[in-house]
LORO-605638 format. One line per field, with one value per residue (C-alpha): x, y, z; residue in three letters. Coordinates in steps of 0.1 Angstrom, whole numbers, plus 5000, padded with zeros to 4 digits. Layout:
# residues N
xx (X/...)
yy (Y/...)
zz (Z/...)
code (ALA/...)
***
This chain:
# residues 345
xx (0635/0666/0700/0722/0758/0778/0755/0736/0701/0676/0659/0624/0613/0596/0561/0549/0532/0569/0589/0567/0573/0608/0609/0597/0617/0647/0640/0629/0660/0689/0717/0738/0725/0737/0708/0682/0683/0649/0659/0625/0629/0662/0643/0614/0638/0658/0692/0719/0748/0772/0812/0829/0851/0884/0916/0928/0899/0892/0931/0926/0893/0910/0942/0919/0898/0929/0943/0913/0910/0949/0943/0913/0936/0962/0941/0925/0960/0975/0944/0949/0984/0979/0951/0973/1003/0979/0966/1000/1016/0984/0987/1022/1018/0990/1005/1035/1010/0991/1028/1037/1005/0996/1000/0994/1017/1026/1060/1049/1078/1067/1045/1065/1091/1063/1041/1043/1010/1012/1026/1000/1026/1047/1079/1088/1082/1047/1055/1054/1016/1011/1029/1006/0981/0954/0953/0938/0920/0887/0864/0900/0894/0903/0876/0888/0926/0918/0892/0925/0947/0925/0922/0958/0945/0932/0969/0961/0941/0927/0912/0885/0870/0864/0867/0902/0923/0946/0926/0931/0965/0961/0990/0986/0952/0958/0989/0971/0939/0958/0980/0956/0936/0962/0968/0933/0930/0960/0943/0911/0929/0947/0915/0894/0924/0936/0948/0974/1002/1036/1035/1063/1085/1058/1047/1022/1034/1005/1002/0979/0974/0944/0919/0913/0910/0900/0934/0949/0922/0927/0949/0969/0965/0995/1021/1009/1022/1052/1063/1052/1057/1088/1092/1048/1044/1017/0994/0980/0957/0949/0923/0912/0902/0874/0863/0870/0847/0820/0821/0818/0788/0772/0782/0761/0734/0726/0728/0700/0679/0682/0659/0629/0637/0646/0646/0673/0667/0650/0617/0626/0595/0616/0618/0642/0670/0692/0689/0719/0708/0677/0695/0689/0715/0741/0748/0781/0788/0783/0807/0837/0862/0866/0852/0876/0909/0910/0872/0852/0824/0815/0842/0865/0895/0896/0906/0943/0959/0994/0989/0984/1011/1036/1025/1044/1078/1094/1111/1129/1101/1133/1128/1114/1087/1077/1074/1057/1032/1027/1026/0990/0999/1022/1055/1080/1119/1127/1149/1136/1116/1084/1082/1055/1036/1000/1005/1009/1004)
yy (6449/6435/6447/6451/6433/6469/6499/6482/6495/6470/6461/6448/6428/6442/6435/6414/6447/6461/6435/6436/6474/6472/6448/6469/6494/6474/6462/6498/6515/6487/6492/6467/6459/6435/6401/6402/6373/6354/6328/6329/6366/6355/6328/6354/6379/6382/6362/6377/6395/6367/6376/6368/6336/6344/6347/6315/6295/6307/6299/6263/6258/6270/6249/6217/6220/6227/6193/6176/6187/6179/6143/6141/6150/6129/6101/6103/6106/6075/6058/6072/6063/6026/6019/6032/6010/5979/5989/5992/5962/5938/5949/5940/5906/5901/5904/5877/5854/5856/5855/5823/5805/5814/5779/5789/5817/5828/5839/5869/5896/5933/5944/5967/5941/5923/5951/5986/6002/6033/6022/5992/5967/5936/5942/5909/5874/5864/5828/5835/5838/5812/5779/5755/5758/5735/5752/5728/5714/5712/5681/5662/5658/5690/5694/5659/5667/5703/5682/5656/5683/5703/5672/5675/5699/5735/5747/5745/5776/5768/5799/5785/5819/5812/5850/5852/5882/5863/5851/5882/5885/5911/5899/5932/5925/5890/5897/5926/5904/5874/5889/5908/5873/5854/5873/5878/5838/5833/5857/5836/5802/5814/5825/5796/5770/5796/5775/5778/5759/5774/5765/5790/5763/5740/5769/5754/5773/5780/5766/5787/5778/5780/5760/5775/5751/5776/5792/5776/5785/5819/5841/5854/5834/5814/5845/5859/5826/5824/5860/5866/5830/5811/5785/5777/5740/5738/5706/5702/5672/5663/5634/5617/5641/5621/5612/5653/5664/5638/5649/5685/5679/5659/5687/5717/5693/5686/5721/5728/5701/5717/5749/5722/5715/5681/5681/5691/5724/5752/5770/5799/5796/5810/5849/5847/5832/5855/5855/5834/5806/5804/5786/5752/5731/5723/5689/5669/5673/5712/5714/5704/5735/5764/5799/5815/5812/5812/5805/5791/5772/5740/5731/5703/5718/5728/5695/5702/5703/5698/5734/5753/5735/5746/5783/5777/5772/5748/5727/5742/5728/5725/5682/5668/5651/5685/5701/5673/5677/5715/5712/5720/5757/5770/5756/5752/5749/5789/5798/5801/5770/5785/5820/5813/5792/5806/5797/5825/5863)
zz (4545/4549/4552/4523/4525/4518/4534/4557/4539/4542/4507/4499/4468/4444/4434/4403/4387/4395/4381/4351/4345/4354/4326/4299/4308/4301/4270/4260/4273/4275/4298/4318/4354/4381/4380/4406/4433/4425/4399/4387/4377/4356/4335/4325/4316/4282/4282/4294/4276/4266/4265/4235/4238/4243/4215/4225/4223/4188/4177/4194/4174/4140/4147/4154/4122/4100/4116/4107/4073/4072/4084/4059/4030/4039/4040/4008/3994/4008/3998/3961/3962/3973/3949/3920/3934/3934/3896/3885/3902/3894/3858/3854/3875/3853/3823/3834/3844/3812/3793/3818/3812/3779/3757/3721/3704/3669/3657/3635/3626/3627/3602/3585/3574/3556/3543/3535/3548/3531/3495/3503/3489/3495/3508/3523/3521/3536/3547/3584/3573/3556/3563/3541/3513/3496/3463/3444/3422/3433/3427/3439/3475/3489/3516/3529/3530/3549/3575/3583/3584/3610/3633/3641/3668/3675/3668/3629/3613/3580/3563/3540/3525/3489/3484/3491/3481/3464/3438/3421/3434/3464/3483/3505/3515/3524/3546/3564/3572/3577/3604/3625/3623/3636/3667/3674/3672/3693/3721/3721/3725/3750/3769/3760/3776/3806/3831/3863/3848/3836/3798/3793/3782/3761/3740/3710/3679/3657/3621/3595/3560/3535/3516/3481/3455/3426/3432/3399/3379/3385/3363/3388/3421/3410/3404/3434/3454/3431/3439/3476/3489/3490/3515/3520/3512/3489/3484/3447/3444/3407/3394/3365/3340/3329/3366/3370/3345/3358/3397/3383/3360/3386/3415/3390/3384/3419/3425/3404/3414/3450/3436/3433/3395/3391/3350/3333/3318/3340/3329/3349/3371/3400/3399/3428/3400/3378/3343/3335/3357/3342/3310/3306/3320/3292/3277/3285/3247/3247/3274/3256/3253/3274/3255/3275/3297/3335/3336/3366/3343/3333/3304/3300/3296/3333/3336/3321/3351/3340/3320/3355/3373/3341/3351/3385/3365/3389/3364/3332/3306/3280/3277/3248/3273/3286/3255/3237/3269/3262/3226/3222/3239/3213/3228/3202/3202/3209/3235/3259/3254/3271/3257/3232/3254/3266/3303/3316/3315)
code (MET/GLY/GLN/GLY/PRO/ASP/ASN/GLY/VAL/GLU/LEU/THR/PRO/LEU/ALA/GLY/GLU/THR/ARG/LYS/GLN/LEU/ALA/GLN/GLU/GLU/GLU/LYS/TYR/PRO/SER/PRO/ARG/LEU/PRO/LEU/ASN/ASP/ALA/SER/GLU/ALA/ALA/SER/THR/THR/PRO/GLN/TYR/GLN/THR/PRO/PRO/ALA/ALA/THR/ASP/ARG/TRP/ASP/ARG/THR/VAL/LEU/ARG/CYS/GLU/VAL/LYS/ALA/ASN/GLN/VAL/ILE/ARG/VAL/LEU/ALA/ILE/GLY/CYS/ILE/LEU/ILE/PHE/GLY/TYR/VAL/THR/GLN/GLY/ALA/ALA/LYS/ARG/MET/TRP/HIS/GLN/ARG/THR/ALA/ARG/PHE/SER/VAL/SER/LEU/PRO/PRO/MET/ASN/GLN/LEU/LEU/ASP/THR/ARG/GLY/ARG/LYS/VAL/VAL/GLY/SER/LEU/ASP/PRO/LEU/MET/GLN/PHE/GLY/VAL/VAL/GLY/PHE/ASN/ARG/CYS/GLY/THR/ASN/SER/ILE/SER/SER/TRP/ILE/SER/LYS/ALA/GLY/GLU/HIS/VAL/VAL/ILE/ASP/THR/HIS/THR/HIS/ASN/PRO/LEU/ARG/ASN/GLY/GLN/SER/PHE/VAL/PHE/GLY/THR/ILE/THR/TYR/ASN/HIS/LEU/GLN/GLU/HIS/VAL/GLU/LYS/LEU/ASN/GLU/LYS/HIS/ARG/SER/THR/ARG/ASP/HIS/SER/LYS/GLU/LYS/VAL/GLU/ILE/SER/SER/GLY/ILE/MET/LEU/PRO/SER/LEU/MET/ASN/THR/ARG/LYS/GLY/PRO/LEU/SER/LEU/SER/ASN/ASP/PHE/ASN/SER/THR/LYS/LEU/ILE/VAL/SER/ILE/ARG/HIS/PRO/VAL/PHE/TRP/PHE/GLN/SER/LEU/TYR/ASN/GLN/ARG/LEU/HIS/GLN/ARG/SER/ARG/ARG/LYS/ASP/THR/SER/ARG/GLU/LEU/ARG/GLY/LYS/GLU/PRO/HIS/LEU/LYS/LYS/LYS/SER/ARG/LYS/SER/MET/PRO/SER/PRO/TRP/ASP/ALA/VAL/GLY/CYS/LYS/LYS/ALA/TYR/THR/GLN/GLY/LEU/CYS/THR/ASP/ARG/ALA/GLU/PHE/HIS/ARG/TYR/LEU/ALA/ARG/PHE/ALA/LYS/THR/ALA/MET/ASP/THR/ALA/GLU/GLU/LEU/GLU/THR/LEU/ARG/HIS/TYR/GLY/CYS/GLY/ASP/THR/VAL/PRO/LYS/VAL/LYS/ASN/CYS/ALA/LEU/SER/ASP)
***
């Protein structure tokens, strides 16, 4: 027996079975009690009751969490502002750098000053879209002239598409296509020749043109050039009529020989040939004269270059020499002189 600290009563340590029974009773009837002196007994029993944290501790933890979240939000906002500022400044700097280092440029007015997109018509002169044009005649060295011009540099843009809308008098379609094509071509050239040099004071202006030898032999092509192009430089090459017809005849004969038929007459053995192309190659004597006006066929009247040039009406055509030249087309001494001439529509 030992003496207690308060009343002087000696306490005897409990045996193992007694401790076990007491633990079971406490589990069955829980009640607050003082912890036992033995450390082993405290380890074997259930966890002791823990008092809840103080109000100040909870407040401190809440404030700490709010501060952490606020710092995270501020960090995200700061990073976003930095990225947006960098994107804006980099885009502006990039555009300024492109403008400064761009070597090629094209002087085009706003499209609404040239074309009416709603009414699909031309409202201004289309000279900025075409500075020059190799417009005729075919078999007169037009390909050589175009190749010589293109050797001047990459700033010369020549449209060699055979199905040019100007052949049918579609100036609006030609203007729309050419306007967009020139802008895209300038961007491609600047991307190709991008450098760190400052070319703002030494810009290279783009010169655009067309190569369309068959334009002069069409019904509406020369009229489109006269009405919608005021200062465009036209290159017209002519040739001796007899030599021109010889060259055209040999070209058509060579085209037929490339179809694996060297004879002058096609027998229609190739199924891919159209019905018209199965006809025999006409004799040069059969090609004298044209059956219809403004044809692209093989005939001698296409060599009357003066007739097609007279449709531009660049002169008054009232002199005796001019009237003598155009006498075969019904031109008389009437006023105006070309009223009865079968030159234009």
